[in-house]
N, C-alpha and C positions, 0 to 999 in steps of 0.2 A: 591150198591157197595159191592164187595166181601170182607168180613172181616174174612173169614175162614183161619185158620193157619194150614192147613193140609199138612203133609209132602209130599205126592204125590197123584195126582189124575190120575187114570188109566181108560181109556175109550176103550171099544171094540165094542160098539154099537153107532149108530148115536147120535149126541149131538146137543141140542138146548140151546143156552145161554139165561139166563133170567136176567142177571145183568152184569155190567162191572167187569172185573177181572184182576188181576196182577199175572204174573208168575215169578218165580225166581229160583235160584239153590236150595233154601230151600222149594219151593212151586211150584214144577214142574208138568208137565203133561206127561203121557205116552199114546201113541196111538197104538192100535193093531187092526187087522181085515182088510178085503179088501172091497173096494168099499163103504167106509163109508163117511158120511158127517158131517161137523161141521158148523152149521148155527148160526151165531152170532146175528141174528135179529137186526142188527144195533148197537150192543154193542161193547165195546172196550176191546181188550185183550192187555194188556201192558206188555212189556218185561222189567223187572227191571234190575238195575245194580247189580253186576259188569258186565263190558262189554263183557267178554269173557267166562263166565261159562254157561254150558248147562242148559236151562230152559225147553226144550221139547225134547222128544225122540219118534221117530216112529220105532216100533219094526220091526223085519225081515219080509219083504214082505207086510208090512202094506201099504195101499193106502187110503188116505183121501183127501177130497176136502173141502176147506174153502169157505164160501159164506156169503154175507150180514154182513161183519165184518170189524172193524177198528183195524189194527195191529199197535200199538203205540210203538215207540222206538224199532222197529223191527231190528233184527240182525241175518242174516242167520247162523252166527257162533254159535248161542245159540241153534240151532236145530240140533239134531243128528239123521241122517237117517241110520238105520242099512241096511244090505244087502237087496237089492230089494225093499226097502221102497220108497214111493213117497208122497209128499205133494203138492197138486195142488191148484190153485187159481180159484175159480168159479165166479159166478155173484156178482157184487157190492162189490168188495173188495177194501178197502183203506189201503195202506201200507205206513206208515211213518217211514222211516229208522232212526236209531239213529245217534248221532253226531260222531260216530266212523267211520273211513275210512273202507270201506268194499271191499272184493273181493268175488264175487259170481260165483262159477264155476259150478253151477247146471243149466242144461237146464230147462227152465220154460215155461209153457203155461198159458197165462192169458185168461181165457175163456169168461169173460164178463165184460165190462165197468170197467177196472182197473183204479184206481186213485193212482198213485205212487208219493211219496214225498221223495226227497233226503235230508239227514241231514248232509252229508259229501261226500267226493269223493266215487264213486261206480265204481269198475272195473269189467267188465263182462268177464267171461271165457268160456261162452257157450251161446247158442241161447236163446233169449226171443221171444216167438211167441204170437202175439196178435190176438185173434179170434173175438174181438169185438172192438168198438170204445173205445180208452183209452187215458190217459194223463200221461205224466211223467213231474212233476213239480220239476225242479232242485234246485229252491231257490238259484240260483247262483253257485251251486256246479258242480263238474265235473262228467260226465258219460264217462268213459274210455272204449273204445272198444278193446283195446289190439292189439296184432300183429298176431293173428291167425284168420283163417276163422271161427272158432267155435264161436267166440264172434260176434254176429250180432243181428239185430232187424228184425223180420219177421212180416209183416202185412198181415192179411188174405184178400182175395178178397173182394172188396167193403167196406172195413173198413178204419177208420182214426186213426192215431196215432199223438197226439200233443206233441211236445217237447217245454215246456215252461220254460224260464229262466234257460236253461241248457247250460253248457259248454261241448260240445261234442268233445272228442279228439280221435286221431288215426283213423280218418275216412278213410276207404279204399273202393275200388269198391265192394268188397264182404261183406261189413258190413251190407248191406240192402237187403231185399227181398221185393219188392213193385210191386204187380201185376198192370196191366194196369188200373184197375178201383179202385185202392186204393189211399189214400192220406196221405202224411206226411206233417204236418204243423209245421213250426218253428215260435215261438213267443218269441221275446226278447232273442234270444239265439245266441251262438257263436260256430262256427265249426272250429276245428283245423284239417287240413289234415294230413294224416299219411306220410309214407316215400316215397310215389309215388303219381302221379296224380290220380284223382278219376273220374270215368264215371258213371253217373246215366242214364240208358237207358229206364226205364219204370216207370209208375205211375205218379201221380201228386204231385208236391212239391208246397206248398202254403206258401207264406211269407206275413203276414199281419201286422207286426210291424217291426221296424228297427232291423235287424240282421246282424251279421258279419261273415266273413270267413277268417281265418288266413291261407293264402296259402303258404307263403314262396316262394320257387322256383317251387312249384307244381301247377297244374291246377285242377279246379273243372269244369267238362264239363257235361252239360245236353244235351243229344242227344237221338237217337233212337226214341222211341214212347213216351218218357217222356214229361211232360208239366210243365214248371216252371211258376207259377203265382205270380206276385209281385203286391200287391194291395195297392195303395196309400202310398207307403213307399219306402225305399231304402235297397237293399241288398248290404252292403259294403264288400269290400275285402281288405286285407292288405298283400302285398307281402313282407313285412319286408325288403325293400330295394333290393329285388331280382326280379325275372321275372315271378312270377306266376300270375294267373288270374282266374276269374269266367266267363265262356262263356256258351251260350245256343243257340241251333238251333231251339228251340221251346218255346220261352218265350212269355207269355201273360202279357204285362204291363197294368194293369187295374188302372184307376184313377191316372195317372201320376206316377206309380211305375217305378223303374229303378234299374240297377246294377251300383254301384258307386265305384270308386277307392278311398281308404282312403285319399290320398294326395289331392284330390279335395276339401276336406272339412276342411283342416287344414292350418292355417297360424301361424307362430311361431316367437317369439323374443328370439333368443338363448342367448342373454346377460342376460335377466331377467328370463329366463327359464319359460316364460309365453306362454301358448298355448290357442288360442281363437278358439272355435268351430264355424265354419261358419253356421252350421245348427244344431239346437237343437236335431234333430232326429239321430245325429251321436252317441249318447250314446248307446253303445251296451253292455248292461249288465256289466257296469263299466269296460270295456276293455280299456287299456291304448292306447291312440291315439297320443301321442307325438312322434315327429320325432327327438327331441333334446335329449341329454343325461340327465339322472337323476343324479343330483349332490346333495349330502347330506353331511352336516358337523355337524349335531346334531340330536337328537332324533326326529323321525317323525312317524306319523300314516298314513299308506297308505290307500287311499280311492278308489283304482282301482286295477284291475289285470294289470300286466306288462309283456310284452314279450321282453326279452333282446336278443340282437344279437351283432355281432361285429360292425354293423352299428347303433345300438340303445342301448347304454351302460348304466351302472350304475357306478358312480364314487363317492367314499367315501373320503372326505377330512378332516374329524374330527371324534372323537369318536361318534358312532351313534348306538342307538337302534331303529331298524326299526320294528315298530308294524304293521304288515300287516293286522290285524283285520280280518283274515280269507281269505284275498285275495291271489292271486296266483302270484308267480314270475316264469315265464316260460323261460328257456334258450333254444332259438330256434336253429335250425340247421343253418349252418353247425356245425359239432361236434367240430371243432377246431376254434380258433380265440377267443380273449378275449372279454367277455361281461361285466365283473365286475372287477373293480380295487379298491383296498384299499391302500391309500397312506401310506408311511412309518410311523410307530409309532402309528397307529390308529387301533381301534377295531370296527368291525361291528357285531351287534347281530340281528339275525332274530327272531322275536317273533310272535306267532299266524299266522304263514306263511305256505303256501303250495308252496314248491320249487320243480319244476319239471325239469327233464333232466339235473340235476346238475352234474358237474365233475370239478376237479381241473384244467383241461386243459382250462376251460372257465374263469378262474380267474387269476388275478395277485395280489400278496401280496407284498407290500414294506417291507423293513427291519423292523422287530419288529412289524409288523401288524398281525392281525388274524381275522378270522371269527368264530363266535359262533352261533350254532343253538340253540336258546333259547326255553323257555317253549312253548309247543304245536306247535313247528315247525315240519312240516310233509315233509320230504325230499324224493324225488324220484330220486335216483342217477342213472347214467349210469355206465356200467361196466368199470373198469380200475384200475390203480394203483394210490394210494394216493401220492401226492407230497407236502402235507402240513398236519399239525395236524388238525383233525376234533374235535373241542371243542363243548361241549354241556352243557346246563344248564336247570333246570326244567325237564320236560319230553319231550324227543325228539324222533320222530318216523322216521325210515328209511324203506320205502316201496320199495323193490327191483324189484318186478315182475320178479324174476329170475336173477337179476343182480349179478355180481361177483366183489367184491372189494378186492384189495390186499393192506394190510396195509403197508407191507415192513418195513421201518425204522420209520414209523410215527404212531401216536396214534389216537384212537377214544375213548374219555373219557368224562364222565359227572361229573361236579363239583357240590358242594353244598351238604348239609346234606341229601337231598332226591332226588338229581339229578338222573334221570333214562334214559335208552336207550331201545327202542323197535326196534328189528330187525325182519322185516316181509318179508318172502319169498325172502331171500337174502343169499348169501354165502360170508363169510369173510375168505379170505386167508391171509397167512403171520402172523398168530397169534404167538406172542413170548412174552418175558418177560413183562407182564402187559401192553401190548399196546392196549388192549381192556378192559376197566374197568369203574366202577363207584367209585367216591371218597368218597361218604357219606355212613354212616352205615345204613341209611334208604333208600338208592338207590337200584334200581333193574335193572338188565339186563334181558330183556324179549326176549325169542326166540319164534317166531311164524313161523313154517315151515322154519326155518333157519338152516344154516350149518356153523360151525366153523372149520377151518382147521389149525392145528398147524404146524409151521415151526421150533419151538424151545420150550423148556420147558417153561411153563408159570404158573402164579399163579393168583388166584382170591381171594383177601384177605379182601375185603370190600364190604358190601352190599349183595344182594341176587341174585339168578338166578331163573327165572320162565320159564317153558317150556310149550308151547302150540302147538297143532298140531303135526306134525312129524318133529322133529329137530334132528340134528346129530352133534357129535363131532368126528373129524377124524384127521389122521396124526400120525406118529410113535413117538410122544413125549408125555410128561406128562403135564396134567393140574391139578394143586393142588388147591382144594377148601379149603381155610383156613380162611374163614370169620366167624363172629358170626351170620351172616344172614342165610338164608335158601336156599338150592337148592331143588326146588320142581317141580315135574312133575305133571301137572294139569290133571283134569278130561278129559277122552277121548283123551289123548295126549301121545306121546312117545318120549323118548330120546334114540338115538342109539349111541353106542360107537363102532367105527370101525377102520379098517386099522391100527391095531397095536397100537392105542393110549392107554394111561394110565390115568385113573381118580383116583386121590388120595383124600381121605376124611380126612382132617386134620384141623378140626375147631379150632378157637382160644380159644374157651371156651370148657369145658369138658361136652359137650352135644352130645349124640349119635343120636339124632333125627333131626339134621339139614339137612340131606339128606332124602327127603320123597317122597312117592307116595301118592298123595292126595286122590284118591278113588280106588275102585276095577277095574276101567277102565284105570288107569294110568299104563304105560308100560315102563320098562327099557330093552332095547335090547342090549345084549352083542354079538357083531358080530366081533370077532377077536380083543379082547382088554384085558387089565388088570385092575382089580378093586382093589385098595389098601386102607388101613386104618391104622391109627396110633393106639396106645393103648387107645385112647379116646373111641374106639368102635363105631360101627354104627348099628342102628336098623331100618330096613325097614319093614313097615307094609302096608297092603292092596296091591293092584296092582298086576302086572304081571312082572316076569323076563323071557324074551324070549332069550334063549341061541342058538346062531348060530355060526358055525365054531369053531375054537380053542380059548379058553379064559382061563384066570387065575385070581385067587384072592390071595392076600397076605396081611397079617396084622401082627401087632406086639403083638398079643394076646398070653399070657402065661396062662391065666385063662379065664373062661367063661365070666366074667364081661368085658373083653376087646375084645370079639369076634365080628364078623359081624353077626348080628342076623336077621333072617327072621321070622317075626311075633313077638307077645309079650307074648306068653305062657298063655294068659288068655281069649282072645276073638277070636272066629272063624272069626269074621268080620275083624280082623286084620291079618289074614293069608295072606301070599304071595304065589301066584301061580307061580310055576317054570315050564316052558315048554322048554324041551331040544329037539332040532330038530335032525333028523337023521344025524348021523356022527358028531354032535357037541359035544364039551367037555367043562367042567368047572373044571380045575385042581387047586389044592392048592399048591402054592409055599411055604407058611408059614402061621402060625396062625391057627385060629379056625373059621369055618363057622358053625353057630348054628341054626338049623331049630327048631323054637319054635311054629310050627303050632299046633293047637288043633282041636279036632273033632267038627264038626258042631252040 
């Protein structure tokens, strides 16, 4: 077991592991050189918490191949690939993803017998190519293929890919590349079709255990030279009260296999809300099979995934905390029509839930009722304007996949001393007077590749703001940071201030380091903005300030102690690098900008 506490491990030659090891932001590895190998010899390389900090860096043009290794708690966000760098997966690689929802936008080639385990939802943004027999074990979690042709699974000629206990979503015709002599095997998995019908015209699809297809109004058609083999089991499909189906012109039903419509296996007593499964094999990865409404009047723990639609609703008739225990609530198409109703005067709290395709248009709230996204709720909203307040408690995640939410006259806020909101790959419009906030001093608003657009002057007076990835503040209004918490731009991340917006640093306590750049790779981009500061002063250390277009700074400083400081005057490691682009300006309206850089 690795017990070394070395700040950094740098490799430029081939590596052979002789022990299990753990890497972290304090114990990271750096790889350089081309055509290098990292042979784990069956050992484990574990990615430590925290979830979003860099643990490994591949330097410019570095190319490395991992083999014979177990990657535990793997998170692609913890690996930083510089320009031209590549990290490939070779023979006998086992990848165990961490329990954080991931988006992987890198094209990956799995060269030999990959064994991939999901620990949470994984969204692909590029092709995964399998050059040898491989397995993806979803452990009940979602593998999302997104809405672009780039996100797809490619199986090499003559090879087999097994999808085991996977919830495969957004399936489209161009999601798969399966040559005629290749096999895609589904085992205890569920498929959600995308926005249109799907045709699979080549390769062999093998179904050896009960699996399900959520078709809605779309069709899954096996045609051309494809061969669908259903061996001693049933491939069920659920059209959610619409007119979709699974059909095949080349099906091989072995040992009494068949395609079955979900309603063939269900009988229900709507009065008692009891559903009896006619055949035990209908259990499809804990997918909800009831055709009657879900009615809850008190706290409940969900034991299945549920797909809601206007024909298959959820009705809340009392105060209810719905602990989904990691299961999914999926709001099916069509995009309009009520799928969730909360009666007047009652509150519904989702906890430990994955809530997909959510929008206010699919809910009805009675007078005095509300919905709270509770601790560890992971919400995947669709674009649109809010028509109710979005309340949060604990830590709530919003994964936008590029969605745009307009707050308008409504709020998104988290309550409790440490209640926090994570905005991931989402744009929030209509920001105005504190309509996006955390209420507790220990709470954090986390921006991960997110954009906030101001419609009116606003203030952030409680909790902290943490910036990951490339995030933006925009709009010709002022956002005042007046909290005792910290506004921090994390490692390998940037915050852009653009479109005439003003960021005012006005902390509630006399501390000048509440606005910080975490490391030398943290970047503040001034792109047509104003940076303001009260007489409290502000001191930026480390990192980069990237000046683009016309920008201004102003502060209330009359003496150096009240200035905006760059660096601390004592350590070169705390110098701030200022890059001014051609034609860009940074002009002083008032106050003092003090460069405290020291020689290296």
